[in-house]
C-alpha positions as CSV (number, residue, x, y, z in Angstrom):
1,X,-4.9,-5.7,40.4
2,X,-4.3,-2.9,37.8
3,X,-0.8,-2.6,36.3
4,X,0.2,0.7,34.7
5,X,3.3,0.6,32.6
6,X,4.9,3.9,31.6
7,X,8.1,3.9,29.4
8,X,9.2,7.5,29.9
9,X,12.4,7.1,27.9
10,X,11.0,5.2,25.0
11,X,11.7,6.7,21.6
12,X,8.9,9.0,20.2
13,X,6.6,7.2,17.9
14,X,7.7,7.3,14.3
15,X,5.7,9.6,12.0
16,X,4.5,7.3,9.2
17,X,3.1,8.0,5.7
18,X,-0.3,7.2,7.1
19,X,0.1,9.9,9.7
20,X,0.9,12.4,7.0
21,X,-2.1,11.5,4.9
22,X,-4.4,11.6,7.8
23,X,-3.1,14.9,9.1
24,X,-3.3,16.5,5.7
25,X,-6.9,15.2,5.1
26,X,-8.1,16.4,8.5
27,X,-6.5,19.8,8.1
28,X,-7.9,20.4,4.6
29,X,-11.3,19.2,5.7
30,X,-11.4,21.9,8.3
31,X,-11.4,24.4,5.4
32,X,-14.8,23.1,4.4
33,X,-13.7,21.2,1.3
34,X,-12.9,17.6,0.4
35,X,-9.2,16.9,0.6
36,X,-6.9,15.4,-2.1
37,X,-3.8,13.6,-0.9
38,X,-1.3,13.7,-2.4
39,X,-2.1,16.9,-4.2
40,X,-2.3,16.2,-8.0
41,X,-2.7,18.0,-11.3
42,X,-5.0,15.3,-12.9
43,X,-8.3,16.0,-11.1
44,X,-10.8,18.2,-12.9
45,X,-14.3,19.7,-12.7
46,X,-16.5,17.1,-14.3
47,X,-14.7,14.0,-13.0
48,X,-17.2,11.3,-11.8
49,X,-15.9,9.2,-8.9
50,X,-17.3,6.1,-7.3
51,X,-16.5,6.3,-3.5
52,X,-16.7,3.8,-0.7
53,X,-18.8,5.8,1.7
54,X,-18.1,3.7,4.8
55,X,-14.3,4.3,4.7
56,X,-12.8,6.7,7.2
57,X,-12.7,10.4,6.3
58,X,-8.9,10.4,6.8
59,X,-8.5,7.8,4.1
60,X,-6.9,9.4,0.9
61,X,-9.3,9.6,-2.1
62,X,-7.3,7.2,-4.2
63,X,-7.5,4.7,-1.3
64,X,-11.3,4.5,-1.3
65,X,-12.4,5.7,-4.8
66,X,-12.0,5.2,-8.5
67,X,-12.7,7.6,-11.4
68,X,-15.5,6.3,-13.6
69,X,-15.7,8.9,-16.3
70,X,-15.5,12.6,-17.1
71,X,-18.6,14.7,-17.9
72,X,-17.9,17.8,-20.0
73,X,-19.1,20.8,-18.0
74,X,-17.1,23.4,-20.0
75,X,-20.2,25.0,-21.5
76,X,-21.7,25.5,-18.0
77,X,-18.5,27.0,-16.7
78,X,-18.1,29.4,-19.7
79,X,-21.7,30.6,-19.4
80,X,-21.2,31.3,-15.7
81,X,-17.9,33.2,-16.4
82,X,-19.7,35.5,-18.8
83,X,-22.0,36.7,-16.1
84,X,-19.4,37.1,-13.4
85,X,-17.7,40.5,-12.8
86,X,-13.9,40.7,-12.9
87,X,-12.1,43.4,-11.0
88,X,-8.6,45.0,-11.5
89,X,-5.5,43.5,-10.1
90,X,-4.2,44.9,-6.9
91,X,-2.1,48.0,-7.6
92,X,1.2,48.7,-5.9
93,X,1.1,51.5,-3.3
94,X,2.9,54.6,-4.5
95,X,5.6,56.1,-2.4
96,X,4.2,58.4,0.2
97,X,0.6,57.2,-0.3
98,X,-1.3,55.8,2.7
99,X,-3.7,53.8,0.6
100,X,-3.5,51.9,-2.7
101,X,-5.2,53.8,-5.5
102,X,-7.5,51.3,-7.1
103,X,-10.1,51.6,-9.9
104,X,-13.6,51.1,-8.5
105,X,-15.2,49.6,-11.6
106,X,-14.9,46.1,-13.1
107,X,-12.5,45.3,-15.9
108,X,-14.3,45.3,-19.3
109,X,-14.2,42.0,-21.3
110,X,-11.0,41.4,-23.2
111,X,-11.2,41.7,-27.0
112,X,-11.1,38.3,-28.7
113,X,-11.9,36.5,-25.4
114,X,-12.1,32.7,-25.9
115,X,-13.9,30.0,-24.1
116,X,-10.8,29.2,-22.0
117,X,-11.5,28.7,-18.3
118,X,-10.3,31.5,-16.1
119,X,-8.9,30.8,-12.6
120,X,-10.1,33.0,-9.8
121,X,-8.4,33.7,-6.4
122,X,-9.3,32.0,-3.1
123,X,-7.9,32.8,0.3
124,X,-7.3,30.2,2.9
125,X,-6.0,31.0,6.4
126,X,-2.9,29.3,7.8
127,X,-3.8,26.4,10.0
128,X,-2.0,25.5,13.3
129,X,-3.2,22.4,15.1
130,X,-1.8,21.3,18.5
131,X,-2.3,18.1,20.4
132,X,-0.9,17.5,23.9
133,X,-0.8,14.5,26.2
134,X,0.7,13.9,29.6
135,X,1.1,10.6,31.4
136,X,2.4,10.4,35.0
137,X,2.7,7.9,37.8
138,X,4.3,7.7,41.2
139,X,4.8,5.1,43.9
140,X,6.1,5.0,47.5
141,X,6.5,1.4,48.8
142,X,7.9,2.0,52.2
143,X,11.5,3.4,52.1
144,X,11.7,3.6,48.2
145,X,9.9,6.2,46.1
146,X,9.7,6.5,42.3
147,X,7.9,8.8,39.9
148,X,7.8,9.0,36.1
149,X,6.1,11.3,33.6
150,X,5.9,11.6,29.8
151,X,4.7,14.6,27.8
152,X,4.0,14.8,24.1
153,X,3.1,17.8,22.0
154,X,2.2,17.7,18.3
155,X,2.1,20.8,16.2
156,X,1.1,21.0,12.6
157,X,1.1,24.1,10.4
158,X,-0.1,24.3,6.8
159,X,0.3,27.4,4.7
160,X,-1.1,27.7,1.2
161,X,0.5,30.9,0.0
162,X,-1.7,31.3,-3.1
163,X,-4.9,29.4,-3.8
164,X,-6.9,29.5,-7.1
165,X,-10.2,27.9,-8.1
166,X,-12.6,27.3,-10.9
167,X,-15.9,25.4,-11.1
168,X,-19.6,25.4,-11.8
169,X,-22.7,25.7,-9.6
170,X,-23.8,22.5,-7.8
171,X,-27.4,22.9,-9.1
172,X,-26.2,23.1,-12.8
173,X,-23.9,20.1,-12.3
174,X,-26.6,18.0,-10.6
175,X,-28.9,18.6,-13.6
176,X,-26.2,17.6,-16.0
177,X,-25.5,14.4,-14.0
178,X,-29.2,13.5,-14.1
179,X,-29.2,13.8,-17.9
180,X,-25.9,11.9,-18.2
181,X,-27.1,9.0,-16.0
182,X,-30.4,8.8,-18.0
183,X,-28.7,8.6,-21.4
184,X,-28.7,5.1,-22.9
185,X,-25.0,5.2,-23.8
186,X,-23.8,6.2,-20.3
187,X,-26.5,5.1,-17.7
188,X,-24.6,1.9,-17.0
189,X,-21.8,3.9,-15.4
190,X,-24.2,5.3,-12.8
191,X,-25.3,1.9,-11.4
192,X,-24.2,0.4,-8.1
193,X,-23.3,-2.9,-9.9
194,X,-20.9,-1.2,-12.3
195,X,-19.3,1.0,-9.6
196,X,-19.0,-1.8,-7.2
197,X,-17.3,-4.1,-9.7
198,X,-14.9,-1.4,-10.7
199,X,-14.0,-0.6,-7.1
200,X,-13.5,-4.3,-6.4
201,X,-11.0,-4.6,-9.2
202,X,-9.2,-1.3,-8.6
203,X,-9.4,-0.7,-4.8
204,X,-10.7,-3.5,-2.5
205,X,-12.7,-6.6,-2.8
206,X,-14.4,-5.9,0.5
207,X,-17.1,-3.9,-1.4
208,X,-18.4,-7.3,-2.6
209,X,-19.4,-8.3,0.9
210,X,-23.1,-9.2,1.1
211,X,-25.7,-10.3,3.7
212,X,-29.3,-11.3,3.2
213,X,-29.0,-11.0,-0.6
214,X,-27.7,-7.4,-0.6
215,X,-24.3,-5.8,-0.6
216,X,-23.5,-4.3,2.8
217,X,-20.8,-1.7,1.8
218,X,-22.5,1.6,0.9
219,X,-21.2,3.5,-2.3
220,X,-21.6,7.0,-3.6
221,X,-21.2,8.8,-6.8
222,X,-19.3,12.1,-6.6
223,X,-19.3,14.6,-9.5
224,X,-16.5,17.2,-9.0
225,X,-18.0,20.7,-9.3
226,X,-15.2,22.9,-8.1
227,X,-11.4,22.4,-7.6
228,X,-9.0,24.4,-5.5
229,X,-5.4,24.6,-6.8
230,X,-2.1,25.8,-5.4
231,X,1.3,26.6,-6.9
232,X,3.2,26.6,-3.6
233,X,2.8,25.0,-0.2
234,X,4.5,25.0,3.2
235,X,3.6,22.2,5.6
236,X,5.4,21.6,9.0
237,X,4.5,18.9,11.4
238,X,6.5,18.6,14.6
239,X,6.3,16.2,17.5
240,X,8.1,17.1,20.8
241,X,8.4,14.6,23.6
242,X,9.9,14.8,27.0
243,X,10.2,12.4,29.9
244,X,11.1,12.7,33.5
245,X,12.0,10.0,36.1
246,X,12.8,10.4,39.7
247,X,13.8,7.9,42.3
248,X,14.7,8.3,46.0
249,X,15.4,6.3,49.2
250,X,14.5,7.3,52.7
251,X,15.5,5.8,56.1
252,X,13.3,5.5,59.1
253,X,14.4,6.9,62.5
254,X,15.9,3.8,64.1
255,X,18.3,5.3,66.7
256,X,17.8,8.1,69.3
257,X,19.2,11.3,68.1
258,X,19.4,9.9,64.5
259,X,18.0,11.3,61.4
260,X,14.3,12.3,61.6
261,X,11.7,9.8,60.3
262,X,11.6,9.7,56.5
263,X,14.9,11.6,56.0
264,X,16.2,11.2,52.5
265,X,19.3,9.2,52.0
266,X,19.6,9.6,48.2
267,X,17.7,11.0,45.3
268,X,18.3,10.9,41.5
269,X,16.4,12.4,38.6
270,X,16.7,12.1,34.9
271,X,15.2,13.9,31.9
272,X,15.1,13.2,28.2
273,X,13.7,15.2,25.3
274,X,13.3,14.5,21.6
275,X,11.8,16.0,18.5
276,X,10.7,14.5,15.2
277,X,9.2,16.3,12.3
278,X,8.1,16.3,8.6
279,X,8.5,19.3,6.4
280,X,7.2,19.8,2.9
281,X,8.0,23.0,1.0
282,X,7.6,23.0,-2.7
283,X,6.9,25.2,-5.7
284,X,5.1,23.3,-8.5
285,X,5.6,23.8,-12.2
286,X,1.9,24.0,-12.7
287,X,-1.0,24.3,-10.2
288,X,-2.0,21.1,-8.4
289,X,-5.4,20.3,-6.8
290,X,-5.5,20.1,-3.0
291,X,-9.2,20.0,-2.5
292,X,-12.6,20.0,-4.2
293,X,-16.3,20.2,-3.8
294,X,-18.7,17.7,-5.3
295,X,-22.3,16.7,-5.9
296,X,-22.8,13.5,-4.0
297,X,-25.4,10.8,-4.8
298,X,-25.9,7.7,-2.7
299,X,-26.2,4.5,-4.7
300,X,-28.9,2.0,-3.6
301,X,-27.1,-1.3,-2.9
302,X,-27.4,-3.9,-5.6
303,X,-27.8,-7.6,-5.2
304,X,-24.8,-9.9,-5.7
305,X,-25.0,-12.1,-8.8
306,X,-26.7,-15.4,-8.3
307,X,-24.4,-18.4,-8.0
308,X,-24.7,-20.6,-11.1
309,X,-26.5,-23.9,-10.6
310,X,-24.3,-27.0,-10.7
């Protein structure tokens, strides 16, 4: 026997903090970059992270990773900036003009230019994600009939009104990482044993699990090569739910000239609807990082330390 239980008038599921983090990470990942939740200012090009590779993609970075060090890539970024063209700001359209009158040549280098990092613009489309689900059942045991249905619709919209970025090429960063991990003073930080011990202390001890003399949880090193920043964000996540229930009774034709077989004696129906949502609209004092790109290196699993002899 199969029993199907539907609670059409149960309250909609509560949207938890984990729901928000997962929705954010999944949405930003669709843009082709690695997500940062919550968005933060203190994440920079050159940061070296140890990451638990087996954790779910929806897990926030701080829930599965720890920052090991910062590698100075400023000289690489500055050298790349010197070779990149820079074009004029978008001009206002004059009254009566059909088009904006824009200069067609790049802006010359500024006098007294310094080695300061310059942000460049990045455009991200607005994202709308919809999930729908419908559950229904019906029964008719003789003279009594009953039906119930439940609908749920989730809609999420993320709008990053202005995105900016800075970074360095992945090839140049990978070469610098190789040099850094080969240097006597810093190569320890690139080892699986050091990364695993740090993650065990800062994130989770399950990284120390081992079998057949080897650690079983895979780790990665990630060197941040580009960050994407925003100064303002609008995020809306709405969950609509509706439920219907219907019950009726019918009477068989038991007397001549009576009601026809199956005529309805009574019928009742009910409907309930609800909505829950989370909204985040904020302008930040300074730009915060919402995503990044990185050079990723898999760390060969190390062996756990031997147990001391009694």
